[in-house]
C-alpha positions in Angstrom: -94.8 -14.6 34.4 -92.7 -17.7 33.9 -93.4 -21.3 32.8 -91.1 -24.0 34.0 -91.3 -27.8 34.4 -90.8 -29.5 37.8 -91.5 -33.0 39.1 -93.5 -34.1 36.1 -95.7 -31.0 35.8 -95.7 -27.6 34.1 -95.6 -24.8 36.7 -96.5 -21.2 35.9 -95.9 -18.3 38.2 -98.2 -15.3 37.5 -97.8 -11.7 38.2 -99.6 -10.2 41.2 -103.4 -9.9 40.6 -103.3 -12.5 37.8 -105.4 -15.7 38.0 -106.1 -18.8 36.0 -109.6 -20.1 35.9 -109.0 -23.2 33.7 -110.0 -26.5 35.3 -106.8 -28.1 33.9 -104.6 -26.0 36.2 -104.3 -26.6 39.9 -103.7 -23.6 42.2 -101.0 -23.8 44.9 -99.6 -20.8 46.7 -100.8 -17.4 45.5 -100.1 -16.9 41.8 -98.6 -20.4 41.2 -100.4 -23.1 39.2 -99.5 -26.5 37.8 -100.7 -28.9 35.1 -99.7 -32.1 33.5 -101.4 -31.3 30.2 -98.9 -30.2 27.6 -101.5 -28.6 25.4 -102.5 -26.3 28.2 -98.9 -25.4 28.9 -98.4 -24.6 25.2 -100.6 -21.6 25.6 -97.8 -20.0 27.6 -94.9 -21.2 25.5 -93.8 -17.5 24.9 -92.8 -17.3 28.6 -91.3 -20.8 28.9 -87.9 -21.1 30.5 -85.2 -23.4 29.0 -86.4 -26.4 31.1 -90.0 -26.2 29.9 -88.9 -25.5 26.3 -86.7 -28.7 26.4 -89.8 -30.7 27.4 -91.8 -29.2 24.5 -89.0 -30.1 22.0 -88.2 -33.6 23.4 -91.5 -35.0 24.6 -94.2 -33.8 22.3 -95.9 -35.4 19.3 -95.0 -32.6 17.0 -96.8 -32.7 13.6 -94.4 -32.6 10.7 -95.4 -31.8 7.1 -95.6 -34.8 4.7 -93.3 -34.6 1.7 -94.8 -33.7 -1.7 -94.8 -36.1 -4.6 -95.7 -39.4 -2.9 -93.7 -42.2 -1.4 -90.4 -43.3 -2.9 -89.4 -47.0 -3.4 -86.7 -48.7 -5.5 -87.6 -49.5 -9.1 -89.5 -52.8 -9.3 -90.6 -52.8 -5.7 -94.0 -51.8 -4.3 -95.4 -51.4 -0.9 -98.6 -53.0 0.0 -101.6 -50.7 0.2 -101.8 -50.5 4.0 -98.1 -49.8 4.1 -98.2 -47.1 1.5 -101.4 -45.4 2.7 -101.2 -45.8 6.5 -97.8 -47.0 7.8 -95.3 -44.8 6.1 -97.4 -41.6 6.3 -97.9 -42.2 10.0 -94.1 -42.4 10.5 -93.7 -39.1 8.6 -96.7 -37.3 10.1 -95.1 -36.6 13.5 -91.9 -36.7 15.4 -92.6 -39.6 17.7 -94.5 -42.8 16.6 -95.0 -46.4 17.5 -95.5 -48.7 14.5 -97.3 -51.6 16.2 -98.1 -53.7 13.1 -98.3 -57.4 13.8 -95.3 -59.6 12.9 -94.9 -60.2 9.2 -96.4 -56.9 8.1 -93.2 -55.3 6.8 -92.3 -52.7 9.5 -88.6 -52.5 8.3 -89.7 -51.9 4.7 -92.0 -49.1 5.8 -89.2 -47.5 7.9 -86.8 -47.5 4.9 -89.6 -46.2 2.6 -90.0 -43.3 5.0 -86.2 -42.5 4.7 -86.5 -42.8 0.9 -89.4 -40.3 0.9 -87.9 -37.8 3.2 -84.1 -38.4 2.9 -81.8 -38.2 5.9 -79.4 -40.3 7.9 -80.9 -43.0 10.1 -79.8 -45.2 13.0 -81.5 -48.5 13.8 -81.3 -50.0 17.3 -82.1 -53.7 17.2 -81.3 -57.1 18.8 -77.9 -58.4 17.8 -79.4 -61.2 15.8 -81.3 -58.8 13.5 -78.3 -56.6 12.5 -77.5 -58.5 9.3 -81.2 -58.8 8.4 -81.6 -55.0 8.7 -78.6 -54.5 6.4 -80.1 -56.8 3.8 -83.5 -55.1 4.1 -81.8 -51.7 3.6 -80.0 -52.9 0.5 -83.3 -54.3 -0.8 -85.6 -51.3 -0.2 -83.3 -48.2 -0.3 -83.8 -45.8 -3.2 -80.1 -46.0 -4.2 -78.3 -49.1 -5.3 -75.3 -48.7 -2.9 -76.3 -47.1 0.4 -73.5 -46.8 3.0 -74.3 -49.1 5.9 -72.2 -49.2 9.1 -72.8 -51.9 11.7 -71.3 -51.0 15.1 -68.6 -53.6 15.7 -68.8 -55.7 18.8 -65.0 -55.4 19.2 -62.8 -52.5 20.3 -62.4 -51.5 16.6 -63.5 -47.9 17.3 -61.3 -46.3 14.6 -62.9 -48.4 11.9 -66.5 -47.2 12.6 -68.1 -45.0 10.0 -70.3 -42.6 11.9 -71.2 -40.7 8.7 -72.9 -43.7 6.9 -76.4 -43.4 5.5 -77.5 -46.0 8.0 -75.9 -47.0 11.3 -77.1 -50.3 12.8 -76.4 -50.7 16.6 -77.2 -53.7 18.8 -78.6 -53.3 22.3 -75.4 -54.5 23.9 -73.3 -51.9 22.1 -75.3 -48.8 23.2 -74.0 -49.5 26.7 -70.5 -48.6 25.6 -69.6 -44.9 26.2 -67.6 -44.6 22.9 -70.7 -45.8 21.0 -73.0 -43.3 22.6 -70.5 -40.6 22.0 -70.3 -41.5 18.3 -74.1 -41.6 18.0 -74.5 -38.3 19.6 -72.3 -36.7 16.9 -74.5 -38.0 14.1 -77.1 -35.6 12.7 -79.8 -38.2 12.3 -83.1 -37.4 10.8 -84.4 -40.9 11.9 -83.9 -43.2 14.8 -85.7 -46.5 14.7 -86.1 -48.7 17.8 -86.8 -52.3 16.6 -88.5 -54.8 18.8 -89.4 -51.9 21.1 -91.3 -54.0 23.6 -88.0 -55.1 25.0 -87.7 -51.7 26.7 -90.4 -52.5 29.2 -88.0 -52.1 32.2 -86.9 -48.5 32.7 -84.0 -49.5 35.0 -82.1 -51.6 32.4 -78.9 -50.2 30.8 -80.4 -50.2 27.3 -83.5 -48.2 28.4 -81.3 -45.6 30.2 -79.0 -45.3 27.1 -81.9 -44.6 24.8 -84.3 -42.7 27.0 -81.8 -41.0 29.4 -81.1 -41.3 33.1 -78.6 -42.8 35.5 -78.0 -46.4 36.5 -75.3 -48.4 38.3 -72.9 -48.3 35.5 -74.3 -45.9 32.9 -75.4 -42.3 32.6 -77.0 -41.0 29.4 -78.8 -37.9 28.3 -80.9 -40.1 26.0 -80.1 -41.0 22.4 -83.6 -40.6 20.8 -84.5 -37.0 21.5 -82.4 -34.8 19.3 -83.9 -36.3 16.1 -86.7 -35.3 13.8 -88.4 -38.7 13.6 -88.2 -41.4 16.3 -90.2 -44.5 15.6 -90.6 -47.6 17.8 -91.3 -50.8 15.9 -92.8 -53.9 17.4 -95.5 -56.4 16.5 -96.0 -57.1 20.2 -96.0 -53.8 22.0 -97.5 -55.3 25.2 -96.5 -58.8 26.0 -98.8 -59.3 29.0 -99.6 -56.2 31.2 -100.3 -52.5 30.6 -97.5 -51.5 33.0 -95.0 -52.7 30.3 -96.1 -49.7 28.1 -95.1 -47.1 30.6 -91.4 -46.7 29.9 -91.8 -46.0 26.2 -94.9 -43.8 26.7 -93.2 -41.7 29.4 -90.0 -41.4 27.5 -91.5 -40.5 24.1 -95.1 -39.5 24.4 -95.7 -38.6 28.1 -98.4 -36.0 27.2 -100.6 -38.9 26.1 -100.7 -40.1 29.8 -100.5 -36.6 31.4 -96.9 -37.1 32.4 -97.9 -39.8 34.9 -95.1 -41.3 36.9 -94.8 -45.1 37.2 -96.9 -45.4 40.3 -99.6 -43.0 39.1 -99.9 -44.9 35.8 -100.0 -48.2 37.7 -102.9 -47.0 39.9 -104.8 -45.6 36.9 -104.5 -48.5 34.4 -102.8 -51.5 35.9 -105.4 -53.0 38.3 -103.3 -52.2 41.5 -103.3 -54.9 44.2 -101.9 -54.4 47.7 -99.8 -57.1 49.3 -99.9 -58.2 53.0 -97.0 -55.9 53.6 -98.7 -52.9 52.2 -96.8 -52.7 48.9 -98.7 -52.3 45.6 -98.3 -54.6 42.6 -99.4 -53.4 39.1 -99.9 -56.8 37.5 -103.5 -56.3 36.3 -105.4 -54.1 33.9 -108.0 -51.4 34.3 -109.7 -48.6 32.4 -108.6 -50.2 29.2 -110.8 -48.2 26.7 -109.5 -45.0 28.2 -105.8 -46.1 27.9 -106.4 -47.2 24.3 -107.8 -43.8 23.4 -105.0 -42.0 25.1 -102.2 -43.7 23.2 -103.9 -43.8 19.8 -102.2 -40.6 18.6 -98.8 -42.2 19.3 -99.4 -45.9 18.4 -100.7 -47.3 15.1 -101.9 -50.8 15.6 -102.6 -53.0 12.5 -103.4 -56.7 12.7 -103.2 -59.2 9.9 -107.0 -59.7 9.9 -107.4 -55.9 9.3 -105.5 -56.0 6.0 -106.0 -59.6 4.7 -107.1 -58.4 1.2 -103.7 -56.5 1.0 -101.5 -59.4 2.0 -99.9 -61.9 -0.4 -100.7 -65.5 0.1 -97.3 -66.0 1.7 -94.9 -63.7 3.3 -91.3 -65.0 3.0 -88.5 -63.5 5.0 -84.8 -64.4 5.1 -83.3 -64.1 8.6 -79.5 -63.8 8.5 -77.4 -65.2 11.4 -75.3 -62.4 13.0 -72.5 -64.9 13.7 -70.8 -67.8 12.0 -70.5 -70.7 14.4 -68.7 -73.0 11.9 -65.1 -74.0 12.3 -62.6 -72.6 9.7 -62.4 -76.0 7.9 -66.2 -76.1 7.4 -66.3 -72.5 6.2 -63.6 -73.2 3.6 -65.3 -76.4 2.4 -68.6 -74.5 2.1 -66.9 -71.7 0.0 -65.4 -74.3 -2.2 -68.8 -75.8 -2.8 -70.3 -72.4 -3.4 -67.7 -71.6 -6.1 -68.4 -74.9 -7.7 -72.2 -74.3 -7.7 -71.8 -70.8 -9.1 -69.8 -72.2 -12.0 -72.6 -74.6 -13.0 -75.3 -73.6 -15.5 -78.0 -75.2 -13.4 -78.2 -75.5 -9.6 -76.7 -78.8 -8.5 -78.6 -81.6 -7.0 -78.2 -82.2 -3.3 -75.7 -85.0 -3.7 -72.2 -85.8 -2.8 -70.1 -82.9 -1.4 -73.0 -80.5 -1.9 -75.1 -82.6 0.5 -72.2 -82.7 3.0 -71.9 -78.9 3.0 -75.7 -78.5 3.4 -75.7 -80.9 6.3 -72.8 -79.2 8.0 -74.5 -75.8 7.7 -77.7 -77.2 9.2 -75.9 -78.6 12.2 -74.0 -75.3 12.7 -77.3 -73.3 12.8 -78.9 -75.3 15.6 -77.7 -73.2 18.6 -78.5 -69.8 17.0 -81.9 -71.1 15.8 -82.9 -72.4 19.2 -82.2 -69.1 20.8 -84.1 -67.2 18.1 -87.2 -69.5 18.4 -87.1 -69.4 22.2 -87.1 -65.6 22.1 -90.2 -65.6 19.8 -92.1 -68.0 22.1 -91.1 -66.3 25.3 -91.9 -62.7 24.2 -95.3 -63.4 22.7 -97.8 -65.9 24.2 -99.9 -65.7 21.0 -97.1 -67.2 18.8 -97.3 -70.9 17.6 -94.4 -72.0 15.6 -93.6 -74.8 13.1 -89.9 -75.6 12.6 -88.6 -77.6 9.7 -85.2 -79.2 9.1 -83.9 -81.5 6.4 -81.8 -83.9 8.4 -83.0 -86.1 11.2 -80.0 -85.3 13.5 -80.6 -81.6 13.0 -84.3 -82.2 14.1 -83.1 -84.1 17.1 -80.6 -81.5 18.2 -83.2 -78.7 17.8 -85.6 -80.6 19.9 -83.0 -81.1 22.6 -81.9 -77.4 22.5 -85.5 -76.3 22.7 -86.4 -78.8 25.5 -87.7 -76.1 27.8 -90.3 -75.1 25.2 -91.7 -78.7 25.3 -91.6 -79.2 21.5 -93.5 -82.0 19.7 -91.4 -83.8 17.2 -92.4 -85.4 13.9 -89.8 -87.5 12.0 -89.9 -90.5 9.8 -90.2 -92.8 12.8 -93.4 -91.3 14.3 -96.5 -93.5 13.5 -99.4 -91.8 11.6 -101.7 -92.0 14.6 -99.2 -90.2 16.8 -98.8 -87.5 14.1 -102.6 -87.0 14.3 -102.3 -86.5 18.1 -99.5 -84.0 17.6 -101.6 -82.1 15.0 -104.6 -82.0 17.4 -102.5 -80.8 20.3 -101.0 -78.0 18.2 -104.3 -77.0 16.7 -106.0 -76.8 20.1 -103.3 -74.6 21.5 -102.2 -77.1 24.1 -98.7 -77.0 22.6 -97.1 -74.1 20.7 -94.0 -75.6 19.1 -93.7 -78.5 16.6 -90.3 -79.5 15.1 -90.2 -81.8 12.2 -88.4 -83.3 9.3 -89.2 -81.9 5.9 -90.0 -85.2 4.3 -92.1 -86.4 7.3 -94.1 -83.2 8.2 -94.7 -81.5 4.8 -97.7 -83.6 3.7 -101.1 -84.7 5.1 -101.1 -82.4 8.2 -103.2 -79.3 8.9 -101.4 -76.9 11.3 -103.1 -73.7 10.6 -102.7 -72.4 14.2 -99.1 -71.6 13.3 -98.3 -67.9 13.2 -95.0 -68.6 11.5 -93.1 -71.4 9.8 -89.3 -71.4 10.4 -86.8 -73.3 8.2 -83.6 -74.0 9.9 -82.8 -76.2 6.9 -84.7 -76.1 3.6 -85.0 -78.4 0.7 -83.3 -77.6 -2.6 -86.7 -78.4 -4.2 -89.0 -75.3 -4.1 -92.0 -77.6 -4.2 -91.0 -79.4 -1.0 -90.6 -76.1 0.8 -93.9 -74.9 -0.5 -95.6 -78.0 0.8 -94.1 -77.4 4.2 -95.3 -73.8 4.2 -98.8 -75.0 3.2 -99.1 -76.9 6.5 -100.0 -73.5 7.9 -101.5 -71.9 4.8 -104.6 -74.0 4.2 -108.4 -73.7 4.2 -109.3 -72.4 7.6 -106.2 -70.2 7.9 -106.9 -66.9 9.6 -103.8 -65.2 8.1 -101.2 -65.5 5.4 -98.4 -67.8 6.2 -95.2 -66.0 7.5 -92.3 -68.2 6.4 -88.8 -67.4 7.7 -85.6 -69.0 6.3 -82.6 -68.9 8.6 -79.4 -68.3 6.5 -75.6 -68.1 7.0 -74.7 -65.0 5.0 -72.4 -65.7 2.0 -72.9 -69.5 2.2 -73.8 -72.2 -0.3 -77.2 -72.3 1.4 -77.9 -68.6 0.8 -77.0 -69.1 -2.9 -79.2 -72.2 -3.2 -82.1 -70.4 -1.5 -81.9 -67.6 -4.0 -81.9 -70.1 -6.9 -84.8 -71.9 -5.1 -86.9 -68.7 -5.1 -86.1 -68.1 -8.8 -87.2 -71.6 -9.7 -90.5 -71.0 -7.7 -91.2 -67.8 -9.6 -90.6 -69.7 -12.9 -93.0 -72.4 -11.8 -95.6 -69.7 -10.9 -95.2 -68.0 -14.3 -95.9 -71.3 -16.1 -98.6 -73.0 -14.1 -99.9 -70.1 -11.9 
């Protein structure tokens, strides 16, 4: 009697005169049966060959014991109740998970809290623009003051890479490099996190092959996510439009939830198949939705903001760090000079003179990166509506031009009041999803509660002015807490002033509530 795995099914060959009567097994030639159900196959694990055992180890939602003693977070930081009681325990409860909490619900903090609680090396796969943000989040939430963090360099500096760091952060583009995959395979990771996992909806792309295994035109990989105790996919938007987008991640990490269905079988079952005039099938629809939801529930934990509103703070602020510095050397040196001058002062400086010049230069430098980031948000999730603030009018104008394909509405000092009301109505109705405005022109008198996030490309050095801008979205009638993101050049005058800004805001709250 031998159990093997062939063509997406477990196959068992019995001894003469042996039979299987279970309805989950299909009989073929005499004494040979097959099933796609991993739980049925597990009954015969004692006779599994190496191929079947490999499937059991790689592609099964194995339960793992939760650590004793509760969750671990740094002194002075606390997780929200739903993160502490649901999210982190879910990551630690089994070896493959999909944390599908809506944007703004702190998935990175929960991932790091899991590492704190059950320590071990971790690798994070993320878009290039989130590398620095992840590094800052690790520093903020890790149990030790000085974790070792290694970001895979996007240069040939292979010898400088520390593959033994507590955390390795790797961008999508770099996992296509053979030397990077070789280095990652040497690591004895306990955790591998796939951030923005919805981007792996196409199984033929190089990044999908690198992570999940396979062979493509210019890449061959055994898969980077299998030989790890905990693999967790993170995304607030796990399905952008169609169920077929879920198949690559489900088949790679939790195929037993869909009975090892191949692409076409999954399409026929759950994706509203439609035949073209030429006889080909398109899987652009949706079908048997309750059944699919029930199947993937053991693998995917979905939490929406409205599910946990009592847990959420009034505002969720996040600093997004640019992963590149687009400024010219002269502008960088001028900014550093202003930063040193600001740090030497007892009180933060007013935005005047050379400080104002540095702030303006930094704002202009961020336009290209900010436009790409905002476009990615709007393109990847049709439910997003975004407010974008800048301090200077020419920064607003350049943002609007760079985002032209997204059809932004623009509010600056020259827009009459009646036109601002029309813009407000178009945004609130959902007819338009992007509004770009000047801080002084758009931070008062408008209700824009349809916004799912407020993005500051530039911010005021007055905390009250920033708060008023955030409150365009966070007002009576809001369905969720405002999710405010501040785009920052690491190590710049703007980063220092934003930190001081938040300190001033906390002082204001302590005094007047």
